[in-house]
mmJSON file of the N, C-alpha and C atoms, coordinates in Angstrom:
{"data_MODEL":{"atom_site":{
"group_PDB":["ATOM","ATOM","ATOM","ATOM","ATOM","ATOM","ATOM","ATOM","ATOM","ATOM","ATOM","ATOM","ATOM","ATOM","ATOM","ATOM","ATOM","ATOM","ATOM","ATOM","ATOM","ATOM","ATOM","ATOM","ATOM","ATOM","ATOM","ATOM","ATOM","ATOM","ATOM","ATOM","ATOM","ATOM","ATOM","ATOM","ATOM","ATOM","ATOM","ATOM","ATOM","ATOM","ATOM","ATOM","ATOM","ATOM","ATOM","ATOM","ATOM","ATOM","ATOM","ATOM","ATOM","ATOM","ATOM","ATOM","ATOM","ATOM","ATOM","ATOM","ATOM","ATOM","ATOM","ATOM","ATOM","ATOM","ATOM","ATOM","ATOM","ATOM","ATOM","ATOM","ATOM","ATOM","ATOM","ATOM","ATOM","ATOM","ATOM","ATOM","ATOM","ATOM","ATOM","ATOM","ATOM","ATOM","ATOM","ATOM","ATOM","ATOM","ATOM","ATOM","ATOM","ATOM","ATOM","ATOM","ATOM","ATOM","ATOM","ATOM","ATOM","ATOM","ATOM","ATOM","ATOM","ATOM","ATOM","ATOM","ATOM","ATOM","ATOM","ATOM","ATOM","ATOM","ATOM","ATOM","ATOM","ATOM","ATOM","ATOM","ATOM","ATOM","ATOM","ATOM","ATOM","ATOM","ATOM","ATOM","ATOM","ATOM","ATOM","ATOM","ATOM","ATOM","ATOM","ATOM","ATOM","ATOM","ATOM","ATOM","ATOM","ATOM","ATOM","ATOM","ATOM","ATOM","ATOM","ATOM","ATOM","ATOM","ATOM","ATOM","ATOM","ATOM","ATOM","ATOM","ATOM","ATOM","ATOM","ATOM","ATOM","ATOM","ATOM","ATOM","ATOM","ATOM","ATOM","ATOM","ATOM","ATOM","ATOM","ATOM","ATOM","ATOM","ATOM","ATOM","ATOM","ATOM","ATOM","ATOM"],
"id":[1,2,3,4,5,6,7,8,9,10,11,12,13,14,15,16,17,18,19,20,21,22,23,24,25,26,27,28,29,30,31,32,33,34,35,36,37,38,39,40,41,42,43,44,45,46,47,48,49,50,51,52,53,54,55,56,57,58,59,60,61,62,63,64,65,66,67,68,69,70,71,72,73,74,75,76,77,78,79,80,81,82,83,84,85,86,87,88,89,90,91,92,93,94,95,96,97,98,99,100,101,102,103,104,105,106,107,108,109,110,111,112,113,114,115,116,117,118,119,120,121,122,123,124,125,126,127,128,129,130,131,132,133,134,135,136,137,138,139,140,141,142,143,144,145,146,147,148,149,150,151,152,153,154,155,156,157,158,159,160,161,162,163,164,165,166,167,168,169,170,171,172,173,174,175,176,177,178,179,180],
"type_symbol":["N","C","C","N","C","C","N","C","C","N","C","C","N","C","C","N","C","C","N","C","C","N","C","C","N","C","C","N","C","C","N","C","C","N","C","C","N","C","C","N","C","C","N","C","C","N","C","C","N","C","C","N","C","C","N","C","C","N","C","C","N","C","C","N","C","C","N","C","C","N","C","C","N","C","C","N","C","C","N","C","C","N","C","C","N","C","C","N","C","C","N","C","C","N","C","C","N","C","C","N","C","C","N","C","C","N","C","C","N","C","C","N","C","C","N","C","C","N","C","C","N","C","C","N","C","C","N","C","C","N","C","C","N","C","C","N","C","C","N","C","C","N","C","C","N","C","C","N","C","C","N","C","C","N","C","C","N","C","C","N","C","C","N","C","C","N","C","C","N","C","C","N","C","C","N","C","C","N","C","C"],
"label_atom_id":["N","CA","C","N","CA","C","N","CA","C","N","CA","C","N","CA","C","N","CA","C","N","CA","C","N","CA","C","N","CA","C","N","CA","C","N","CA","C","N","CA","C","N","CA","C","N","CA","C","N","CA","C","N","CA","C","N","CA","C","N","CA","C","N","CA","C","N","CA","C","N","CA","C","N","CA","C","N","CA","C","N","CA","C","N","CA","C","N","CA","C","N","CA","C","N","CA","C","N","CA","C","N","CA","C","N","CA","C","N","CA","C","N","CA","C","N","CA","C","N","CA","C","N","CA","C","N","CA","C","N","CA","C","N","CA","C","N","CA","C","N","CA","C","N","CA","C","N","CA","C","N","CA","C","N","CA","C","N","CA","C","N","CA","C","N","CA","C","N","CA","C","N","CA","C","N","CA","C","N","CA","C","N","CA","C","N","CA","C","N","CA","C","N","CA","C","N","CA","C","N","CA","C","N","CA","C","N","CA","C"],
"label_alt_id":[null,null,null,null,null,null,null,null,null,null,null,null,null,null,null,null,null,null,null,null,null,null,null,null,null,null,null,null,null,null,null,null,null,null,null,null,null,null,null,null,null,null,null,null,null,null,null,null,null,null,null,null,null,null,null,null,null,null,null,null,null,null,null,null,null,null,null,null,null,null,null,null,null,null,null,null,null,null,null,null,null,null,null,null,null,null,null,null,null,null,null,null,null,null,null,null,null,null,null,null,null,null,null,null,null,null,null,null,null,null,null,null,null,null,null,null,null,null,null,null,null,null,null,null,null,null,null,null,null,null,null,null,null,null,null,null,null,null,null,null,null,null,null,null,null,null,null,null,null,null,null,null,null,null,null,null,null,null,null,null,null,null,null,null,null,null,null,null,null,null,null,null,null,null,null,null,null,null,null,null],
"label_comp_id":["MET","MET","MET","GLU","GLU","GLU","LYS","LYS","LYS","GLU","GLU","GLU","GLN","GLN","GLN","LEU","LEU","LEU","ILE","ILE","ILE","GLU","GLU","GLU","ILE","ILE","ILE","ALA","ALA","ALA","ASN","ASN","ASN","THR","THR","THR","ILE","ILE","ILE","MET","MET","MET","PRO","PRO","PRO","PHE","PHE","PHE","GLY","GLY","GLY","LYS","LYS","LYS","TYR","TYR","TYR","LYS","LYS","LYS","GLY","GLY","GLY","ARG","ARG","ARG","ARG","ARG","ARG","LEU","LEU","LEU","ILE","ILE","ILE","ASP","ASP","ASP","LEU","LEU","LEU","PRO","PRO","PRO","GLU","GLU","GLU","GLU","GLU","GLU","TYR","TYR","TYR","LEU","LEU","LEU","LEU","LEU","LEU","TRP","TRP","TRP","PHE","PHE","PHE","ALA","ALA","ALA","ARG","ARG","ARG","LYS","LYS","LYS","ASP","ASP","ASP","GLU","GLU","GLU","PHE","PHE","PHE","PRO","PRO","PRO","ALA","ALA","ALA","GLY","GLY","GLY","LYS","LYS","LYS","LEU","LEU","LEU","GLY","GLY","GLY","GLU","GLU","GLU","LEU","LEU","LEU","MET","MET","MET","GLN","GLN","GLN","ILE","ILE","ILE","THR","THR","THR","LEU","LEU","LEU","LEU","LEU","LEU","ILE","ILE","ILE","LYS","LYS","LYS","PRO","PRO","PRO","ARG","ARG","ARG","GLY","GLY","GLY"],
"label_asym_id":["A","A","A","A","A","A","A","A","A","A","A","A","A","A","A","A","A","A","A","A","A","A","A","A","A","A","A","A","A","A","A","A","A","A","A","A","A","A","A","A","A","A","A","A","A","A","A","A","A","A","A","A","A","A","A","A","A","A","A","A","A","A","A","A","A","A","A","A","A","A","A","A","A","A","A","A","A","A","A","A","A","A","A","A","A","A","A","A","A","A","A","A","A","A","A","A","A","A","A","A","A","A","A","A","A","A","A","A","A","A","A","A","A","A","A","A","A","A","A","A","A","A","A","A","A","A","A","A","A","A","A","A","A","A","A","A","A","A","A","A","A","A","A","A","A","A","A","A","A","A","A","A","A","A","A","A","A","A","A","A","A","A","A","A","A","A","A","A","A","A","A","A","A","A","A","A","A","A","A","A"],
"label_entity_id":["1","1","1","1","1","1","1","1","1","1","1","1","1","1","1","1","1","1","1","1","1","1","1","1","1","1","1","1","1","1","1","1","1","1","1","1","1","1","1","1","1","1","1","1","1","1","1","1","1","1","1","1","1","1","1","1","1","1","1","1","1","1","1","1","1","1","1","1","1","1","1","1","1","1","1","1","1","1","1","1","1","1","1","1","1","1","1","1","1","1","1","1","1","1","1","1","1","1","1","1","1","1","1","1","1","1","1","1","1","1","1","1","1","1","1","1","1","1","1","1","1","1","1","1","1","1","1","1","1","1","1","1","1","1","1","1","1","1","1","1","1","1","1","1","1","1","1","1","1","1","1","1","1","1","1","1","1","1","1","1","1","1","1","1","1","1","1","1","1","1","1","1","1","1","1","1","1","1","1","1"],
"label_seq_id":[1,1,1,2,2,2,3,3,3,4,4,4,5,5,5,6,6,6,7,7,7,8,8,8,9,9,9,10,10,10,11,11,11,12,12,12,13,13,13,14,14,14,15,15,15,16,16,16,17,17,17,18,18,18,19,19,19,20,20,20,21,21,21,22,22,22,23,23,23,24,24,24,25,25,25,26,26,26,27,27,27,28,28,28,29,29,29,30,30,30,31,31,31,32,32,32,33,33,33,34,34,34,35,35,35,36,36,36,37,37,37,38,38,38,39,39,39,40,40,40,41,41,41,42,42,42,43,43,43,44,44,44,45,45,45,46,46,46,47,47,47,48,48,48,49,49,49,50,50,50,51,51,51,52,52,52,53,53,53,54,54,54,55,55,55,56,56,56,57,57,57,58,58,58,59,59,59,60,60,60],
"pdbx_PDB_ins_code":[null,null,null,null,null,null,null,null,null,null,null,null,null,null,null,null,null,null,null,null,null,null,null,null,null,null,null,null,null,null,null,null,null,null,null,null,null,null,null,null,null,null,null,null,null,null,null,null,null,null,null,null,null,null,null,null,null,null,null,null,null,null,null,null,null,null,null,null,null,null,null,null,null,null,null,null,null,null,null,null,null,null,null,null,null,null,null,null,null,null,null,null,null,null,null,null,null,null,null,null,null,null,null,null,null,null,null,null,null,null,null,null,null,null,null,null,null,null,null,null,null,null,null,null,null,null,null,null,null,null,null,null,null,null,null,null,null,null,null,null,null,null,null,null,null,null,null,null,null,null,null,null,null,null,null,null,null,null,null,null,null,null,null,null,null,null,null,null,null,null,null,null,null,null,null,null,null,null,null,null],
"Cartn_x":[0.859,0.0,0.906,0.603,1.435,0.726,1.516,0.988,-0.048,0.231,-0.683,-2.048,-2.044,-3.308,-4.103,-3.424,-4.109,-4.725,-4.004,-4.532,-5.754,-5.684,-6.835,-8.047,-7.827,-8.925,-9.568,-8.747,-9.262,-10.03,-9.723,-10.331,-11.365,-11.418,-12.343,-13.755,-14.711,-16.122,-16.817,-17.603,-18.382,-19.382,-19.329,-20.165,-21.574,-21.904,-23.217,-23.628,-24.861,-25.341,-25.789,-25.998,-26.524,-25.66,-24.356,-23.434,-22.846,-23.581,-23.154,-22.857,-21.725,-21.351,-20.446,-20.229,-19.338,-17.94,-16.956,-15.573,-15.394,-14.534,-14.315,-13.903,-13.078,-12.606,-13.751,-14.845,-15.995,-17.06,-16.834,-17.803,-17.777,-18.939,-18.959,-18.271,-17.589,-16.912,-17.904,-19.123,-20.138,-20.477,-20.487,-20.782,-19.667,-18.433,-17.304,-17.293,-17.64,-17.714,-18.804,-19.882,-20.962,-20.43,-19.639,-19.025,-18.087,-17.328,-16.372,-17.093,-18.181,-18.932,-19.497,-19.959,-20.494,-19.377,-18.138,-16.987,-17.24,-17.81,-18.186,-17.834,-16.574,-16.154,-16.248,-16.503,-16.548,-15.222,-15.305,-14.103,-13.247,-11.987,-11.088,-10.586,-10.185,-9.552,-10.455,-11.749,-12.671,-12.687,-12.827,-12.845,-11.54,-10.444,-9.129,-9.026,-9.457,-9.397,-10.352,-11.503,-12.452,-11.872,-11.173,-10.554,-9.457,-8.675,-7.638,-8.284,-9.372,-10.086,-10.546,-11.057,-11.499,-10.33,-9.172,-7.998,-7.554,-7.672,-7.179,-8.228,-9.503,-10.569,-10.361,-10.117,-9.972,-8.758,-7.806,-6.58,-6.692,-7.818,-7.998,-7.263],
"Cartn_y":[-1.167,0.0,1.231,2.134,3.311,4.55,5.548,6.811,7.408,7.325,7.883,7.201,5.884,5.151,5.604,5.836,6.309,7.684,8.53,9.862,9.734,8.836,8.611,8.103,7.179,6.639,7.749,8.639,9.743,10.757,10.843,11.871,11.365,10.063,9.517,9.435,9.906,9.914,8.708,8.01,6.875,7.41,6.922,7.504,6.918,5.887,5.258,4.559,4.098,3.249,3.986,3.212,3.694,4.803,4.73,5.699,6.654,6.877,7.815,9.169,9.744,11.055,11.018,9.833,9.714,9.31,9.763,9.376,7.883,7.232,5.796,5.487,6.314,6.06,6.112,6.787,6.915,5.844,4.95,3.881,2.905,2.439,1.45,0.147,-0.466,-1.725,-2.77,-2.768,-3.741,-3.612,-2.379,-2.144,-2.735,-2.522,-3.073,-4.597,-5.136,-6.592,-7.189,-6.445,-6.902,-7.113,-6.165,-6.323,-7.53,-7.69,-8.803,-10.149,-10.245,-11.506,-11.873,-10.866,-11.117,-11.333,-11.005,-11.051,-10.192,-9.013,-8.123,-6.672,-6.416,-5.025,-4.427,-3.132,-2.51,-2.722,-2.728,-2.887,-1.628,-1.789,-0.653,-0.088,1.169,1.853,1.917,2.17,2.271,0.967,-0.148,-1.437,-1.727,-1.374,-1.565,-0.747,0.507,1.367,0.883,0.379,-0.148,-1.37,-2.224,-3.403,-2.999,-2.006,-1.512,-0.896,-0.158,0.452,-0.621,-1.717,-2.818,-3.397,-3.469,-4.002,-3.105,-1.795,-0.89,-0.563,-0.776,-0.439,-1.077,-2.374,-2.977,-2.458,-1.896,-1.412,0.044,0.695,2.091,2.978],
"Cartn_z":[0.0,0.0,0.0,-0.897,-1.052,-0.531,-0.219,0.302,-0.656,-1.944,-2.946,-2.894,-2.665,-2.566,-1.342,-0.237,0.966,0.741,0.032,-0.287,-1.191,-2.177,-3.063,-2.289,-1.363,-0.556,0.26,0.778,1.593,0.76,-0.538,-1.383,-2.384,-2.63,-3.624,-3.05,-3.832,-3.444,-4.074,-3.276,-3.79,-4.81,-6.059,-7.116,-7.246,-6.48,-6.643,-5.356,-5.341,-4.252,-3.007,-1.983,-0.71,-0.105,-0.325,0.267,-0.772,-1.843,-2.878,-2.232,-2.613,-2.102,-0.879,-0.318,0.848,0.4,1.132,0.832,1.138,0.375,0.575,2.008,2.586,3.945,4.955,4.601,5.497,5.273,4.315,4.08,5.248,5.685,6.767,6.331,7.261,6.971,6.467,7.012,6.601,5.113,4.612,3.196,2.326,2.72,1.973,2.044,3.211,3.36,2.477,2.27,1.397,-0.021,-0.522,-1.846,-1.85,-0.778,-0.699,-0.692,0.07,0.123,-1.243,-1.964,-3.304,-4.32,-3.914,-4.811,-6.041,-5.799,-6.901,-6.611,-6.279,-6.192,-7.593,-7.698,-9.022,-9.76,-11.065,-11.878,-11.802,-12.083,-12.206,-10.888,-10.968,-9.84,-8.616,-8.811,-7.681,-6.888,-7.56,-6.882,-6.159,-6.79,-6.17,-4.875,-4.933,-3.75,-2.657,-3.051,-2.062,-1.352,-2.09,-1.476,-0.489,-0.849,0.063,1.294,1.089,2.212,3.186,2.661,3.52,4.322,3.709,4.407,5.561,5.385,6.429,7.481,7.196,8.149,9.527,9.63,10.963,11.731,11.001,11.636,12.075,11.694,12.077,11.151],
"occupancy":[1.0,1.0,1.0,1.0,1.0,1.0,1.0,1.0,1.0,1.0,1.0,1.0,1.0,1.0,1.0,1.0,1.0,1.0,1.0,1.0,1.0,1.0,1.0,1.0,1.0,1.0,1.0,1.0,1.0,1.0,1.0,1.0,1.0,1.0,1.0,1.0,1.0,1.0,1.0,1.0,1.0,1.0,1.0,1.0,1.0,1.0,1.0,1.0,1.0,1.0,1.0,1.0,1.0,1.0,1.0,1.0,1.0,1.0,1.0,1.0,1.0,1.0,1.0,1.0,1.0,1.0,1.0,1.0,1.0,1.0,1.0,1.0,1.0,1.0,1.0,1.0,1.0,1.0,1.0,1.0,1.0,1.0,1.0,1.0,1.0,1.0,1.0,1.0,1.0,1.0,1.0,1.0,1.0,1.0,1.0,1.0,1.0,1.0,1.0,1.0,1.0,1.0,1.0,1.0,1.0,1.0,1.0,1.0,1.0,1.0,1.0,1.0,1.0,1.0,1.0,1.0,1.0,1.0,1.0,1.0,1.0,1.0,1.0,1.0,1.0,1.0,1.0,1.0,1.0,1.0,1.0,1.0,1.0,1.0,1.0,1.0,1.0,1.0,1.0,1.0,1.0,1.0,1.0,1.0,1.0,1.0,1.0,1.0,1.0,1.0,1.0,1.0,1.0,1.0,1.0,1.0,1.0,1.0,1.0,1.0,1.0,1.0,1.0,1.0,1.0,1.0,1.0,1.0,1.0,1.0,1.0,1.0,1.0,1.0,1.0,1.0,1.0,1.0,1.0,1.0],
"B_iso_or_equiv":[0.0,0.0,0.0,0.0,0.0,0.0,0.0,0.0,0.0,0.0,0.0,0.0,0.0,0.0,0.0,0.0,0.0,0.0,0.0,0.0,0.0,0.0,0.0,0.0,0.0,0.0,0.0,0.0,0.0,0.0,0.0,0.0,0.0,0.0,0.0,0.0,0.0,0.0,0.0,0.0,0.0,0.0,0.0,0.0,0.0,0.0,0.0,0.0,0.0,0.0,0.0,0.0,0.0,0.0,0.0,0.0,0.0,0.0,0.0,0.0,0.0,0.0,0.0,0.0,0.0,0.0,0.0,0.0,0.0,0.0,0.0,0.0,0.0,0.0,0.0,0.0,0.0,0.0,0.0,0.0,0.0,0.0,0.0,0.0,0.0,0.0,0.0,0.0,0.0,0.0,0.0,0.0,0.0,0.0,0.0,0.0,0.0,0.0,0.0,0.0,0.0,0.0,0.0,0.0,0.0,0.0,0.0,0.0,0.0,0.0,0.0,0.0,0.0,0.0,0.0,0.0,0.0,0.0,0.0,0.0,0.0,0.0,0.0,0.0,0.0,0.0,0.0,0.0,0.0,0.0,0.0,0.0,0.0,0.0,0.0,0.0,0.0,0.0,0.0,0.0,0.0,0.0,0.0,0.0,0.0,0.0,0.0,0.0,0.0,0.0,0.0,0.0,0.0,0.0,0.0,0.0,0.0,0.0,0.0,0.0,0.0,0.0,0.0,0.0,0.0,0.0,0.0,0.0,0.0,0.0,0.0,0.0,0.0,0.0,0.0,0.0,0.0,0.0,0.0,0.0],
"pdbx_formal_charge":[null,null,null,null,null,null,null,null,null,null,null,null,null,null,null,null,null,null,null,null,null,null,null,null,null,null,null,null,null,null,null,null,null,null,null,null,null,null,null,null,null,null,null,null,null,null,null,null,null,null,null,null,null,null,null,null,null,null,null,null,null,null,null,null,null,null,null,null,null,null,null,null,null,null,null,null,null,null,null,null,null,null,null,null,null,null,null,null,null,null,null,null,null,null,null,null,null,null,null,null,null,null,null,null,null,null,null,null,null,null,null,null,null,null,null,null,null,null,null,null,null,null,null,null,null,null,null,null,null,null,null,null,null,null,null,null,null,null,null,null,null,null,null,null,null,null,null,null,null,null,null,null,null,null,null,null,null,null,null,null,null,null,null,null,null,null,null,null,null,null,null,null,null,null,null,null,null,null,null,null],
"auth_seq_id":[1,1,1,2,2,2,3,3,3,4,4,4,5,5,5,6,6,6,7,7,7,8,8,8,9,9,9,10,10,10,11,11,11,12,12,12,13,13,13,14,14,14,15,15,15,16,16,16,17,17,17,18,18,18,19,19,19,20,20,20,21,21,21,22,22,22,23,23,23,24,24,24,25,25,25,26,26,26,27,27,27,28,28,28,29,29,29,30,30,30,31,31,31,32,32,32,33,33,33,34,34,34,35,35,35,36,36,36,37,37,37,38,38,38,39,39,39,40,40,40,41,41,41,42,42,42,43,43,43,44,44,44,45,45,45,46,46,46,47,47,47,48,48,48,49,49,49,50,50,50,51,51,51,52,52,52,53,53,53,54,54,54,55,55,55,56,56,56,57,57,57,58,58,58,59,59,59,60,60,60],
"auth_comp_id":["MET","MET","MET","GLU","GLU","GLU","LYS","LYS","LYS","GLU","GLU","GLU","GLN","GLN","GLN","LEU","LEU","LEU","ILE","ILE","ILE","GLU","GLU","GLU","ILE","ILE","ILE","ALA","ALA","ALA","ASN","ASN","ASN","THR","THR","THR","ILE","ILE","ILE","MET","MET","MET","PRO","PRO","PRO","PHE","PHE","PHE","GLY","GLY","GLY","LYS","LYS","LYS","TYR","TYR","TYR","LYS","LYS","LYS","GLY","GLY","GLY","ARG","ARG","ARG","ARG","ARG","ARG","LEU","LEU","LEU","ILE","ILE","ILE","ASP","ASP","ASP","LEU","LEU","LEU","PRO","PRO","PRO","GLU","GLU","GLU","GLU","GLU","GLU","TYR","TYR","TYR","LEU","LEU","LEU","LEU","LEU","LEU","TRP","TRP","TRP","PHE","PHE","PHE","ALA","ALA","ALA","ARG","ARG","ARG","LYS","LYS","LYS","ASP","ASP","ASP","GLU","GLU","GLU","PHE","PHE","PHE","PRO","PRO","PRO","ALA","ALA","ALA","GLY","GLY","GLY","LYS","LYS","LYS","LEU","LEU","LEU","GLY","GLY","GLY","GLU","GLU","GLU","LEU","LEU","LEU","MET","MET","MET","GLN","GLN","GLN","ILE","ILE","ILE","THR","THR","THR","LEU","LEU","LEU","LEU","LEU","LEU","ILE","ILE","ILE","LYS","LYS","LYS","PRO","PRO","PRO","ARG","ARG","ARG","GLY","GLY","GLY"],
"auth_asym_id":["A","A","A","A","A","A","A","A","A","A","A","A","A","A","A","A","A","A","A","A","A","A","A","A","A","A","A","A","A","A","A","A","A","A","A","A","A","A","A","A","A","A","A","A","A","A","A","A","A","A","A","A","A","A","A","A","A","A","A","A","A","A","A","A","A","A","A","A","A","A","A","A","A","A","A","A","A","A","A","A","A","A","A","A","A","A","A","A","A","A","A","A","A","A","A","A","A","A","A","A","A","A","A","A","A","A","A","A","A","A","A","A","A","A","A","A","A","A","A","A","A","A","A","A","A","A","A","A","A","A","A","A","A","A","A","A","A","A","A","A","A","A","A","A","A","A","A","A","A","A","A","A","A","A","A","A","A","A","A","A","A","A","A","A","A","A","A","A","A","A","A","A","A","A","A","A","A","A","A","A"],
"auth_atom_id":["N","CA","C","N","CA","C","N","CA","C","N","CA","C","N","CA","C","N","CA","C","N","CA","C","N","CA","C","N","CA","C","N","CA","C","N","CA","C","N","CA","C","N","CA","C","N","CA","C","N","CA","C","N","CA","C","N","CA","C","N","CA","C","N","CA","C","N","CA","C","N","CA","C","N","CA","C","N","CA","C","N","CA","C","N","CA","C","N","CA","C","N","CA","C","N","CA","C","N","CA","C","N","CA","C","N","CA","C","N","CA","C","N","CA","C","N","CA","C","N","CA","C","N","CA","C","N","CA","C","N","CA","C","N","CA","C","N","CA","C","N","CA","C","N","CA","C","N","CA","C","N","CA","C","N","CA","C","N","CA","C","N","CA","C","N","CA","C","N","CA","C","N","CA","C","N","CA","C","N","CA","C","N","CA","C","N","CA","C","N","CA","C","N","CA","C","N","CA","C","N","CA","C","N","CA","C","N","CA","C"],
"pdbx_PDB_model_num":[1,1,1,1,1,1,1,1,1,1,1,1,1,1,1,1,1,1,1,1,1,1,1,1,1,1,1,1,1,1,1,1,1,1,1,1,1,1,1,1,1,1,1,1,1,1,1,1,1,1,1,1,1,1,1,1,1,1,1,1,1,1,1,1,1,1,1,1,1,1,1,1,1,1,1,1,1,1,1,1,1,1,1,1,1,1,1,1,1,1,1,1,1,1,1,1,1,1,1,1,1,1,1,1,1,1,1,1,1,1,1,1,1,1,1,1,1,1,1,1,1,1,1,1,1,1,1,1,1,1,1,1,1,1,1,1,1,1,1,1,1,1,1,1,1,1,1,1,1,1,1,1,1,1,1,1,1,1,1,1,1,1,1,1,1,1,1,1,1,1,1,1,1,1,1,1,1,1,1,1]
}}}
């Protein structure tokens, strides 16, 4: 995980869904786990950042 990715997570806005308009870092862990359980993170950069967000959430 690189510093640039952390900055992107802090600044990227969720573009759709229940939490549209919220920064990725502010998404509830349960929402990210829902994507993980379905094994259907969005394609591309957004999905990659969401997966990283899920990894760092439990660590604070």
